[in-house]
C-alpha positions as CSV (number, residue, x, y, z in Angstrom):
1,X,174.3,181.1,-102.6
2,X,171.3,180.1,-101.0
3,X,172.7,177.3,-98.6
4,X,170.5,175.7,-96.3
5,X,171.1,173.1,-93.1
6,X,168.7,170.5,-92.8
7,X,168.2,167.2,-91.2
8,X,169.7,164.0,-92.3
9,X,166.5,162.3,-93.1
10,X,165.1,165.6,-95.0
11,X,168.2,166.0,-96.6
12,X,167.8,162.4,-97.8
13,X,164.2,163.1,-99.1
14,X,165.6,166.0,-100.8
15,X,168.1,164.1,-102.7
16,X,165.8,161.3,-104.0
17,X,163.3,163.8,-105.2
18,X,165.7,165.9,-106.7
19,X,167.0,165.3,-110.5
20,X,170.2,163.5,-110.6
21,X,173.3,165.2,-109.3
22,X,176.9,164.5,-110.5
23,X,179.1,162.5,-108.6
24,X,181.9,164.8,-106.9
25,X,184.9,162.9,-106.2
26,X,187.1,164.0,-108.9
27,X,186.9,167.6,-107.7
28,X,189.7,169.8,-108.5
29,X,192.1,167.1,-108.0
30,X,192.3,165.9,-111.7
31,X,194.4,166.5,-114.6
32,X,193.1,167.2,-118.0
33,X,194.8,165.6,-120.8
34,X,194.3,165.1,-124.6
35,X,193.6,161.7,-126.3
36,X,194.0,161.5,-130.1
37,X,191.0,159.3,-130.9
38,X,190.9,157.5,-134.1
39,X,188.1,155.4,-135.5
40,X,187.8,153.4,-138.3
41,X,184.5,153.7,-140.1
42,X,181.6,151.3,-139.3
43,X,181.0,150.7,-143.2
44,X,182.4,152.1,-146.2
45,X,180.9,154.0,-148.8
46,X,180.7,152.3,-152.3
47,X,180.9,155.6,-154.1
48,X,182.6,159.0,-153.9
49,X,179.7,161.2,-154.8
50,X,177.2,161.9,-152.0
51,X,174.3,163.8,-151.4
52,X,173.3,164.8,-147.8
53,X,169.6,165.6,-147.0
54,X,168.4,166.2,-143.4
55,X,164.5,166.5,-142.6
56,X,162.5,166.7,-139.7
57,X,159.1,164.6,-139.1
58,X,156.2,166.5,-138.8
59,X,158.2,169.6,-138.6
60,X,159.8,168.8,-135.3
61,X,163.0,170.7,-135.1
62,X,162.8,171.9,-138.5
63,X,165.2,174.6,-137.8
64,X,167.8,172.3,-136.4
65,X,167.3,169.9,-139.6
66,X,168.1,172.9,-141.6
67,X,171.4,173.3,-140.1
68,X,172.2,169.7,-139.5
69,X,172.3,169.1,-143.3
70,X,175.4,171.7,-144.2
71,X,177.2,170.7,-140.7
72,X,177.0,166.9,-141.4
73,X,178.1,167.5,-145.2
74,X,181.0,169.7,-143.8
75,X,182.1,166.8,-141.6
76,X,182.1,164.1,-144.0
77,X,184.1,166.2,-146.5
78,X,186.6,167.1,-143.8
79,X,187.3,163.4,-142.7
80,X,187.2,162.2,-146.3
81,X,188.6,164.5,-148.8
82,X,188.0,162.0,-151.6
83,X,184.1,162.6,-151.3
84,X,182.3,165.1,-153.3
85,X,178.9,166.7,-153.1
86,X,176.7,166.0,-156.2
87,X,173.3,167.5,-156.1
88,X,172.5,165.2,-159.3
89,X,172.9,161.4,-159.6
90,X,175.2,161.0,-156.5
91,X,176.6,157.6,-155.9
92,X,175.5,157.7,-152.3
93,X,172.5,159.3,-150.8
94,X,172.6,160.0,-146.8
95,X,169.6,160.9,-145.1
96,X,168.9,161.8,-141.4
97,X,165.4,162.7,-140.3
98,X,165.0,164.6,-136.9
99,X,162.3,162.4,-134.9
100,X,162.7,164.3,-131.6
101,X,163.9,167.4,-130.4
102,X,163.8,168.5,-126.8
103,X,164.8,172.4,-126.9
104,X,167.0,173.5,-123.9
105,X,165.0,173.3,-120.6
106,X,165.9,174.9,-117.3
107,X,164.8,174.0,-113.9
108,X,165.9,174.4,-110.4
109,X,166.5,171.5,-108.2
110,X,167.9,171.0,-104.7
111,X,170.3,168.6,-103.5
112,X,173.5,168.3,-101.0
113,X,176.0,171.1,-101.5
114,X,179.6,170.5,-103.0
115,X,181.0,170.3,-99.7
116,X,178.2,168.2,-98.2
117,X,179.8,167.7,-95.2
118,X,177.3,165.6,-92.8
119,X,177.2,167.0,-89.3
120,X,177.1,163.4,-87.8
121,X,176.5,164.7,-84.2
122,X,173.7,166.7,-85.2
123,X,172.2,164.5,-88.1
124,X,172.2,167.7,-90.4
125,X,173.8,168.5,-93.9
126,X,174.1,171.6,-96.2
127,X,171.7,171.6,-99.1
128,X,171.7,174.0,-102.0
129,X,169.5,175.2,-105.2
130,X,171.0,174.0,-108.2
131,X,170.3,175.0,-112.2
132,X,169.6,172.0,-114.0
133,X,169.9,172.4,-118.0
134,X,168.8,169.5,-120.1
135,X,168.1,168.8,-124.0
136,X,168.1,165.9,-126.5
137,X,168.2,165.3,-130.1
138,X,167.0,162.1,-131.9
139,X,167.5,161.3,-135.5
140,X,167.0,158.2,-138.0
141,X,169.9,158.1,-140.1
142,X,170.2,156.1,-143.2
143,X,172.6,155.4,-146.2
144,X,171.8,154.3,-149.5
145,X,172.8,153.7,-153.0
146,X,171.7,155.6,-155.9
147,X,169.7,152.4,-156.7
148,X,168.1,152.2,-153.2
149,X,170.5,149.4,-151.9
150,X,170.5,150.3,-148.0
151,X,174.1,150.6,-146.8
152,X,174.0,151.3,-143.3
153,X,171.1,152.7,-141.0
154,X,170.9,153.5,-137.2
155,X,168.8,155.6,-134.7
156,X,170.9,158.6,-133.6
157,X,170.3,159.8,-129.7
158,X,172.1,162.5,-128.1
159,X,171.3,164.4,-124.9
160,X,172.6,167.0,-122.5
161,X,171.9,167.1,-118.4
162,X,174.1,169.0,-116.5
163,X,173.7,171.0,-113.2
164,X,175.0,174.5,-112.2
165,X,175.2,176.1,-108.8
166,X,173.9,179.6,-108.5
167,X,177.2,180.9,-109.0
168,X,177.0,179.5,-112.3
169,X,179.8,176.7,-111.7
170,X,179.4,173.0,-113.4
171,X,178.6,170.8,-110.2
172,X,180.4,168.0,-112.1
173,X,183.8,170.2,-111.2
174,X,183.2,170.8,-107.7
175,X,186.1,171.7,-105.1
176,X,186.5,168.6,-103.1
177,X,189.5,166.2,-103.6
178,X,189.5,163.3,-105.8
179,X,189.7,160.8,-102.8
180,X,187.9,163.2,-100.5
181,X,184.4,161.7,-101.3
182,X,181.6,162.6,-99.4
183,X,180.5,160.8,-96.2
184,X,177.6,160.0,-94.7
185,X,174.6,157.9,-95.5
186,X,172.3,160.5,-96.9
187,X,174.7,161.7,-99.5
188,X,175.9,157.9,-100.4
189,X,172.2,157.2,-100.8
190,X,171.7,160.3,-103.0
191,X,174.6,159.3,-105.2
192,X,173.5,155.6,-105.7
193,X,170.3,157.0,-107.4
194,X,172.6,158.9,-109.7
195,X,171.7,157.8,-113.3
196,X,172.8,160.4,-115.3
197,X,175.1,158.8,-117.6
198,X,174.7,160.4,-120.9
199,X,176.5,163.7,-120.5
200,X,180.1,163.8,-121.8
201,X,179.8,167.6,-121.5
202,X,182.0,169.5,-118.6
203,X,181.9,173.2,-119.4
204,X,182.5,175.2,-116.4
205,X,179.6,177.9,-117.2
206,X,176.2,177.1,-118.1
207,X,175.6,177.2,-121.9
208,X,173.2,179.7,-123.6
209,X,170.4,178.0,-125.5
210,X,172.0,178.6,-128.6
211,X,175.3,176.7,-127.3
212,X,173.4,174.1,-126.0
213,X,171.6,173.7,-129.5
214,X,175.2,173.8,-131.0
215,X,176.6,171.2,-128.7
216,X,173.5,168.7,-129.4
217,X,174.0,169.0,-133.0
218,X,177.7,168.5,-133.1
219,X,177.3,165.1,-130.9
220,X,174.9,163.9,-133.3
221,X,177.0,165.0,-136.4
222,X,180.1,163.1,-135.0
223,X,177.9,159.8,-134.6
224,X,176.8,159.8,-138.0
225,X,179.9,160.9,-139.5
226,X,181.7,157.7,-137.6
227,X,179.3,155.7,-139.3
228,X,180.6,156.1,-143.0
229,X,184.3,157.7,-142.5
230,X,187.2,157.3,-140.8
231,X,187.3,160.0,-137.7
232,X,190.3,161.4,-136.0
233,X,189.6,163.8,-133.4
234,X,191.2,165.2,-130.0
235,X,189.5,164.8,-127.2
236,X,190.0,166.2,-123.5
237,X,189.7,163.7,-120.7
238,X,190.4,163.8,-116.8
239,X,192.9,161.8,-115.0
240,X,192.7,161.3,-111.2
241,X,195.3,162.9,-109.0
242,X,197.0,161.3,-106.1
243,X,200.7,161.5,-104.8
244,X,201.1,157.9,-105.5
245,X,200.8,158.0,-109.2
246,X,201.6,161.6,-109.7
247,X,204.6,160.8,-112.0
248,X,202.1,158.6,-114.3
249,X,200.0,162.1,-114.5
250,X,202.8,164.0,-115.5
251,X,204.0,161.5,-118.2
252,X,200.3,161.4,-119.8
253,X,200.5,165.0,-119.8
254,X,203.7,164.9,-122.1
255,X,201.8,162.3,-123.9
256,X,204.5,159.4,-122.7
257,X,201.6,157.0,-122.2
258,X,203.8,153.9,-121.8
259,X,205.7,155.5,-118.8
260,X,202.1,156.6,-117.6
261,X,200.7,152.8,-117.8
262,X,203.6,151.6,-116.2
263,X,203.5,154.1,-113.2
264,X,199.6,153.4,-112.8
265,X,199.9,149.6,-112.6
266,X,202.9,149.5,-110.7
267,X,201.4,151.8,-108.1
268,X,200.9,150.6,-104.6
269,X,196.8,150.1,-104.6
270,X,195.1,152.3,-102.3
271,X,193.4,150.7,-99.1
272,X,190.0,151.4,-99.8
273,X,188.4,149.9,-103.3
274,X,186.3,153.3,-103.8
275,X,189.6,155.2,-103.6
276,X,191.8,152.5,-105.8
277,X,188.9,152.7,-108.4
278,X,190.7,155.9,-109.5
279,X,193.8,154.1,-110.0
280,X,192.0,151.5,-112.2
281,X,190.4,154.5,-114.0
282,X,193.8,156.0,-115.1
283,X,195.0,152.7,-116.3
284,X,192.0,152.6,-118.2
285,X,192.7,156.0,-119.9
286,X,196.5,155.2,-120.6
287,X,195.4,151.6,-122.1
288,X,192.8,153.6,-124.5
289,X,195.4,156.1,-125.5
290,X,197.8,153.5,-126.3
291,X,195.3,151.7,-128.5
292,X,194.5,154.4,-130.4
293,X,198.4,155.3,-130.9
294,X,198.9,151.4,-132.2
295,X,199.5,150.7,-135.8
296,X,198.2,147.1,-135.7
297,X,194.4,146.7,-135.3
298,X,195.2,143.6,-133.6
299,X,197.2,145.4,-130.9
300,X,194.6,148.3,-130.6
301,X,191.7,145.8,-130.0
302,X,193.8,144.1,-127.2
303,X,194.5,147.5,-125.6
304,X,191.1,148.9,-126.1
305,X,189.5,145.6,-124.4
306,X,192.1,146.2,-121.5
307,X,190.8,149.3,-121.1
308,X,187.4,148.3,-120.9
309,X,188.3,145.9,-118.3
310,X,189.6,148.5,-116.1
311,X,186.9,150.8,-116.6
312,X,184.5,148.5,-115.6
313,X,186.4,147.6,-112.5
314,X,186.9,151.1,-111.6
315,X,182.8,151.4,-112.0
316,X,182.4,148.1,-109.8
317,X,184.4,149.6,-106.9
318,X,182.7,153.2,-107.1
319,X,179.7,153.0,-109.2
320,X,178.4,156.9,-108.1
321,X,181.3,158.2,-110.1
322,X,180.1,160.4,-113.0
323,X,183.6,160.3,-114.5
324,X,183.8,156.4,-114.9
325,X,180.5,156.3,-117.1
326,X,181.4,158.3,-120.2
327,X,184.6,156.5,-120.9
328,X,182.9,153.3,-120.6
329,X,180.4,154.2,-123.4
330,X,183.3,155.7,-125.4
331,X,185.2,152.5,-125.2
332,X,182.4,150.6,-126.2
333,X,181.7,152.6,-129.3
334,X,185.5,152.3,-130.2
335,X,185.6,148.3,-129.7
336,X,182.7,148.4,-132.2
337,X,184.4,150.1,-134.8
338,X,187.7,148.0,-134.4
339,X,186.0,144.7,-134.5
340,X,184.0,145.6,-137.6
341,X,187.5,146.6,-139.0
342,X,188.8,143.4,-138.0
343,X,186.0,141.4,-139.5
344,X,186.3,143.0,-143.2
345,X,189.8,142.3,-142.9
346,X,189.3,138.8,-142.0
347,X,186.9,138.3,-145.0
348,X,189.1,140.0,-147.3
349,X,192.3,138.1,-146.5
350,X,193.4,134.9,-148.0
351,X,193.1,131.5,-146.2
352,X,195.8,131.5,-143.5
353,X,198.8,128.9,-143.7
354,X,198.7,126.0,-141.2
355,X,199.7,127.1,-137.8
356,X,203.0,127.0,-136.3
357,X,204.4,126.8,-132.7
358,X,202.6,129.4,-130.6
359,X,204.8,132.2,-129.4
360,X,205.8,132.2,-125.9
361,X,204.3,134.7,-123.5
362,X,207.1,136.7,-123.6
363,X,207.2,137.3,-127.1
364,X,203.3,138.1,-127.1
365,X,204.1,140.7,-124.6
366,X,207.1,142.2,-126.5
367,X,205.1,142.5,-129.7
368,X,202.0,144.3,-127.7
369,X,204.2,146.7,-125.8
370,X,206.2,147.7,-129.0
371,X,203.1,148.1,-131.4
372,X,202.3,151.6,-130.3
373,X,205.8,152.8,-129.7
374,X,207.3,156.1,-131.4
375,X,210.7,157.8,-131.1
376,X,211.0,160.0,-128.4
377,X,211.4,163.9,-129.7
378,X,212.7,166.9,-128.5
379,X,209.3,168.4,-128.1
380,X,208.1,165.2,-125.7
381,X,211.3,166.0,-123.6
382,X,210.0,169.6,-123.3
383,X,206.6,168.6,-122.3
384,X,208.1,166.2,-119.7
385,X,210.2,169.1,-118.2
386,X,207.0,171.5,-118.5
387,X,204.7,168.6,-117.0
388,X,207.1,169.1,-113.8
389,X,209.2,165.9,-113.9
390,X,212.7,166.2,-112.3
391,X,215.7,166.1,-114.5
392,X,216.7,162.2,-113.2
393,X,213.1,161.0,-114.2
394,X,213.5,162.7,-117.3
395,X,217.2,161.4,-118.0
396,X,216.0,157.9,-117.2
397,X,213.1,158.0,-119.7
398,X,215.6,159.2,-122.3
399,X,217.8,156.3,-121.6
400,X,215.2,153.4,-121.6
401,X,213.2,155.0,-124.7
402,X,213.0,152.2,-127.2
403,X,213.8,154.9,-129.9
404,X,214.7,158.3,-130.0
405,X,214.9,161.2,-132.8
406,X,216.3,164.1,-131.2
407,X,217.6,167.2,-133.1
408,X,220.9,168.3,-131.4
409,X,222.0,170.9,-133.7
410,X,222.3,174.3,-132.4
411,X,218.8,175.3,-133.5
412,X,217.5,172.3,-131.6
413,X,219.7,173.1,-128.6
414,X,218.3,176.5,-128.4
415,X,214.8,175.3,-128.6
416,X,215.4,172.9,-125.8
417,X,217.1,175.4,-123.6
418,X,214.3,177.7,-124.6
419,X,211.9,174.9,-123.4
420,X,213.4,174.8,-120.1
421,X,215.5,171.6,-120.5
422,X,218.5,171.5,-118.4
423,X,222.2,171.0,-119.3
424,X,222.1,167.3,-117.4
425,X,219.1,166.1,-119.4
426,X,220.6,167.7,-122.6
427,X,223.7,165.4,-121.8
428,X,221.6,162.4,-121.7
429,X,219.8,163.0,-125.1
430,X,223.4,163.3,-126.5
431,X,224.7,160.3,-124.7
432,X,221.5,158.2,-126.1
433,X,221.8,159.6,-129.8
434,X,225.5,158.6,-129.7
435,X,224.6,155.2,-128.4
436,X,222.3,154.7,-131.2
437,X,224.5,156.0,-134.0
438,X,227.3,153.6,-132.7
439,X,224.9,150.6,-132.5
440,X,224.2,151.3,-136.1
441,X,227.6,151.4,-137.5
């Protein structure tokens, strides 16, 4: 693995001279969860017939342009089935021109080893060689009507910049602990010079040139599509782990984001602000998930604003953590989309009546928390059990759920049993279902 031990001053010089490495504080102590990210379009197409044309400036990236056209068309038709392609006389012409394409580049850089243990008594630190892989793609994007009226335009820029150790492992996923951040002035100074914030790709193995080319094209296509169609995609994100908010991680894994948020918010703040940054980050993820699930755009905006605040606090407390940077950009994009939706709705709405008495704070809180509530189902109960929640916690969640939609037929009970749900939890589900039935009579 080509590990070397050098003096601390030499390690610092190597670190500052090398390409930026990823912060390493999440390590293996993280949980992968899925967000169902829904974004309204930034602009609405005035017609349902489209023609997509992707070209390259001066022949730059001409092969990429040739593949981008069909991929963008397919993405638009998938997200909006009402759209139709029309080679002749389309209502809308969507063009993109590749203005820059930097094909995959591979280089070797040197920096602190993943363990990065400073040998304070000897002023030494382990360093290691890494393979750095980069690539970028830029396009000029434009949407016009058939008569040439401009509907939308933007400059799209995506990039990839990741490092892998000699074993081929992504250094964004080292084996340290979430709270086991590296110590010592050399490594800390190195992390302060980390400005590699536009990645968003955490594959465990280095991509081939063809795979990296596809990564860049997919990212560019998604950005362009989000301008003109409503998008809905499942994205994988990380939650940080710590015993103080372990129940919140389990709830999030089961899709119970309201419970996860409550757990993260009520957990005792960790003594060091650098460590508590991870709790704040987790709160941000929960707020973001609830925002996408909310049916009311106003509730969505409030939750996304809350998420942005928490992500900002986490970055302020620990600015060298790579995993905090991508969510901040992601939430800013989402807020831009929903703010545009609010502006359009406000412009189309009739004049508002004279304001009545302002609701009290309690009413506001109730409306906000209920906006994203959905009935608890058999599948969510199974997910909680499989996530490792104990029976008492699951039963309490069933009891306190705002609404339930259980299938307690013979087939439903068999599915629950096959999913590992205990008799005690099933009894709690039956009691809750009976309570709701009696309350409706």
